N, C-alpha and C positions, 0 to 999 in steps of 0.2 A: 577517147582515152584506151591507155593500151593494156595487155593482157594482164600485167600486175595490178595496175589502178581497177581495173574493171575485177579482181577475183579479190581483193583486201575489203572493196565494197559490198561483194556478194558474199564473203565470210562474216561481213558485220550485221549482213541482214540475218542470216540464216541464224547466227547465235542470240540474237534478239525475240524472232519468233522461234524458237524452239525449245524453251526454259524448262520443259518438262523433262525432253529428251537428256538435254542437258545433264540433268540431275541423275536420272537413272544411269546415265552413262557415267559418271562422277562415283556412282556406286555401284558398279560394275568391276570398278578397277579393285574393290577389294575381294572378290571371288572369283571373276573371270580372268583367266590369263589374257594381258594384254587388255582387257575388260574386253572385252569378246567374246562369245561362243565358240566362234570359227575365227580362226587365224587373217583370213582374208576380210574379214568384215572390217580392219583396221583401216581400207582403203575409200572408202566411203570420204566424197570429197570435205563434206563440212568440217572435220576435226575431229567428230564425233557422229555415229551414226543416229539415223531416226529411228525410234523405237515405235513398232506398226503397233494399232490396235484391234483393227481389224480388216479384211479384206473380203470384199464380193466382187465378182466377174472379173473387170479391166480398172476397175480402183481398191485403191487402201487407204485407212484415215491411220493418223499419226496420234501417238498420247497427247500432241499440242493442241487436235482437233482440225488439222489441214486433212486434205482431201485431196489426193493425187491421181491422175491419170498413169497406170502402172505399163511403160512398155519394156521392163525389164524382167516382167512373168516369172523370178526366181530362176532368171538365166537359162529358161526353157523348160523349167521344172513345172511352173504354173502356166505352160502354152494353153492349155485348157481353159485359163480364165479359173479367179480364186473359188474355190469349193463348188463345183460345178452341182447342179440340181442331182441329176442321175446319179453321180459318185457319192455324193453323200449319201442319199436316198440306198444305195449300195453297201457302204461301209457301215450302217447304223443298222442294219438290216442282218449283215454279218455278224459284226460284232456281240451280236446280243446270242450268236447261235455260235461261236466260236473265232478265234481268232487265228490261232497257229497250233497245228494238230499233228505236225511230219508225216501227214497221209496226204495224199491227193484229192483233191475236189474236181466233180466235173467243169466246173470254171476253168480247171487248168488245161481239159481241153477243149475248149470253146476260143480258148484266148489262145492256144498253138494253132488251131484252124483258122482263125482269122489272123495271124500270123502271118502264118504262110499264104494264104490270100493276098495279103499286103505287099509284104516282102518277096514271095517267090522260094526262100528254104522250105526245106521237106521237112525238119523237126526244131523240136524246140528245148530249151532246160530253162530255169529262173533262177536271177538272185535279187539281190534289192538295190543295187546300185549298177551303174554302167560299167564303173571302174571295178567292181566283183566283175563283172561280165567280161570285160577287157582280159581282168589278170587268169580268168578260168578257161578263155577262149587260146591264151597265148602258152599255158600250159598242155592245154590238149595236142595244141601245134605242135610242140616240141615233142610229144609221147608220137605223134603219127609218122614224123619224120626222122628223129633221132639226129635234129640238128638244134644247136645250143643257142642262136643269135634270133632276134627279131629286126626286122628294117622299118622304120619311120621317117617321116618328112620333116624337115629341119621347122621349127616354133608349131609343132603340133600340139595337140592336148586332148588324152583320152584320159584325165580323171587323174585318182595318184597314184600310177602303174609306176612303179621303180624304174622299168626299163624306158618307159617313154619320157624321160625328162632328160632328155639328153639333144644337143646343137651341135654345130659346126664351128670348130676353131683353127681356121684354115682349111685342110685336110683332116685334122684329127677330129674324135669324138669327144665330147668334153657334157661333163655335168651341167645344165641349165643353172644360171645365176640363180641362186636362192635355193637350188634343190640343198632338202635338208637331212642330213644325215643318209646319203647314199649309202646301200649294202655291200657294193661293188665297183670299182670302176665301171662306167659308162660303156666306156668302149669295147670291154669283156662279155657284155649282153646284145648289144645294140649296132647297129649300123646306120647310118644316115645320110639322106641325099635331099636336096633342095625338089619341093613341089614343082611340076611341069618339067622337068628334067628327066624323059627316059634316057638317055644315053648312060649319065650315071648311074639311073637305078639297074641299069643290064649291068654294070660293071661293077655292082656292089653285090648283083645275086650271085654272079659268077662264080664268085668265092665257095659256093656250095656249102654254104654252113646258116646259113637264113633260112628258120623255120617259118616263118609268115610276113607277108606283110601287114602290118595294122597301119589303117589309114581313115580321116574322114573323106567322103566323095569328092568335098571341098574345103578347106581350109576356114573357119569359123572362128577360133578363138583369136587372131591377129589379124583384123578385120576380116570381110570373106576375099579369100584369093579363088575363084573359080577356076575350075581344068582347063587348060587350052584344049582345041580341036583335036581328038584324035590320042589324046595322052591315058582315056580310060579303058583304050583298044590295046594302048601301047603297056599299060600293066597289068592287064587281064594276060596277054600275051608273054610277056619277059616273067611272069610269076609261074605260069604253066611251063613253059619252058625249062626253069631251073627248079622244076619240083617243088615249088614253096605255097605256101597255102595264102589266100588274096581274105582276108577280114575285113569290111566293114562297117565302119561303127557309124549310126545312123541317128546317134544322143542328140546333137544339134540340127542335122542337115535332114529330120522328120519335119523339118519346115517347108520341103519342097516338095510335101505332098501326102497323101495318106499313107504312100509307101515310100515315103523319102525319096531320095535322090536315086536310089537303087531302083522304085519302079519309074520313076518318073522317067529315066534315062535309060532304063533297060542293062542293068550293071546285071553282072553274074558271079558273086561272091561263092567263097566255099565257106566261109560262116560271116555273118554278122551279129553285132550287135545295138541294142535301143536300150534305152531309159528314161531318165526325167519323167516326163508328161505323160505316158501312157495309162499309170492309172491316175492322172488328176493330183498330183503333188505325194499322193501315198508313196514310202518308197518301193520302188518295183521295177524292175529290168528284166530283158531277157535276152536268149544269144541264140540262133540257130545255126541250122547245118543244112548242106546240101546231102543230098540223098546220099551222094556216092560219101563223103564225109563220114555220115552218121554209120552206114553201115561199116567202113572200116572199124569206126571207133566201138560202135557193139561190138564186134570180133575180137577186139584187143583188152579191153577196159574190165577188171575186176567185177563180178557179181557174188562173191564170198565176202571174208569179212573183213577186208581189203577194201571194200567200195568206200568205207564210209574215211578214209583217209588218204586219198587219192591227191587234195589240192585243192578239188573244187566244189561249189557246193555250200552249204549253212545249216544251221541249225533253222535258224529261221528262213533262211529262201522258201520260195515258193509257199510262203503261209496262206492260207486261207482268206484273207481280211488283202492280202494287197491284188491276188487274184479276181477276188468282187470286183476292187476296184478299178483292176484294169479292163474286166471283163465289159462294166458298165462305161467307164471311159471309150473307150475301141467303138461300143455299140450306139453309144448315143450323143457324143459328144467329139469327141476326134473324129468326124465323118466326113465320106468325099465334100458331102454338100457347106459342110464347114470350113473345108481346106478350099473350096471355090470360092469364097465369101473373103476367108482371113489372106489369101495371096491377091483380090483384087485391091484390099486395102493396103497393102505391101507395096503394090504398084502408086496408088496414091499417096503414101509416105514417102515413096523415094519421088516423085513427081515435084512433090512441094520443096526437097530439101535441094533438088536439082534448081527449081526456081530462083530459090533463095541465093542458092551459089552463084548461079550467071547474074542474078539482078546487080549484085552486089560486088562481082567480079574477082572473086575467091579462088584461090590457088586452090581448091578443094573437093572430092569427087565424093560420087554416094553411089553403092552395089546394093543389089539386091540377090536375096535367095528363097523362091518363094514367099513368105510370109513372113521373112527375117530382111530386114534394110540395116547396113553400117554407112557411116562414113569415115571417110578416113583425110586429114588435112594434110593432104601432097595433091599437085594436080596428075600424077602419073601413076594408073591401077596398077597395083605390084604384080609380080608376075609369080613371086613365092612367098615363104615366107619371111625371108630373109630382107626384100624390098620394102615388105608392111610393115615391120618392126622398124627396119631405119627410116619409115616414113613419118614415126609417132610423134607425137609432141605433148609428152605428160599435164604441160603447166595449162596447155588450151584444151586437153581433154579435162582435164579436174574444173575448169573456168567451166566448160558447157554443162557438165554434169554437174555444177553448183547452179547456174542460171536457170537451168531448167528446173532442178528442185527445187529451187524456190518461187518457181512458177508453177506448181503443182502437177511436176512431168518427174518420173522415174525413169532412168534410163541405168541400164547395166552398170554396174561400179569398174568394170574393168577395161572397157572399149566402149566406144559409141556405136551399142547396137540397140536395136528396137526391133521387138515381136508383138506379131497380132493375133488376138486368142480371138475365139468365137463372140465373145462378150465385148469387140472394141469395135467403136464404133468410127465413123467418117468423122460426126465433130472431135471426136477424142485425136484423131490425125490431126484434123484441121485445128486443132490447138497447138501442136507440138511445132506444125509447119510458120506459127505463127511466131512463136517463141522461138524459133530459129530464127527465123527474119529478123526478129529483133536484134539477138545476139551477133548476129550477121552486122548489122546497120551497126550497130556501137564498137566491135570492131574493125570495122574500115573509117 
């Protein structure tokens, strides 16, 4: 059966098996914009989203009583597994003693020290989302360097940061398709080069107007695109030569290990941002500074009445509830031992998908970064974001997501990503392998 025929069959099955979710989706159109609480929720593949009833560990149950193995895990925000017991205990205990105080807590000191141990950056501050952390470090980089622009890699993703919704149209920097209400033309704020193109990077930095390069250490939101050998060394050398600060965003690439890709591969950024899973699903993020950058900032930032209007921070950022959750999560959930097991499960997942692709002779491939695995429906591994985007197949993506969903497996709605949590089991991985193999067999 072809893709269209399979998709039609799977849509009928989804509609038939999710009457309560359908009812709630219909009601939601009366009070929620586009019928969803967040705009991107319209992208779930069944025509309406599944409504969840409860979630524990690596599984959740929907309002129609179906149980799912969750490989989406909140697109990394629930990489800890849902409601890990140590985090739940810490949240309950702290909530009874105070939620937000605008005062420091002892947990802040512990968390900062642990982040230094993991990532190597000397000093830290806190936010509620990685988007905020990225916004704040961009502002600080501009202040430190006196330069107006940032540089990002084509098809990057750093949350809803205005300057990062940029792409290349030939040699011109333009807004990404779908970017809503950009405040200024993206070419005014941003330079863009292709991932793994060290020559283009040096050329754009030579203009002398780039305050910082903001990058993930591997692209993750357009499939996984690894750096080529030597690229990170070239990136670090080029930024230093140009007087440009290097910011590493580990929000997705924390999947590479307890200290993310930075620790796993010995990177040396000037600043680092991290969010999503560090507090077990409670909103929390952090941004770190090398000792040199921290010293320079402390020498120049105001400490008088101007300190609260400098464009960084927030009234509920660094709240005591988030920090209590972060401490418990880092100490007891996202441990070194947990990552060892999660990465082994990622290897098992990758092997299962690769075996099915080979058995059925499909022109696809699978890529892994630590405990994160993705497959793309093209034979060649992309070298950069443009190649990855060009190899996408939206209809096949939708079919595979819906096929899996109808058989009790949740993947991310945006791309074919699966993430392992401390609660994920070998049996969970093997369920996906069997379903993926069944889909592949039907397609050929």
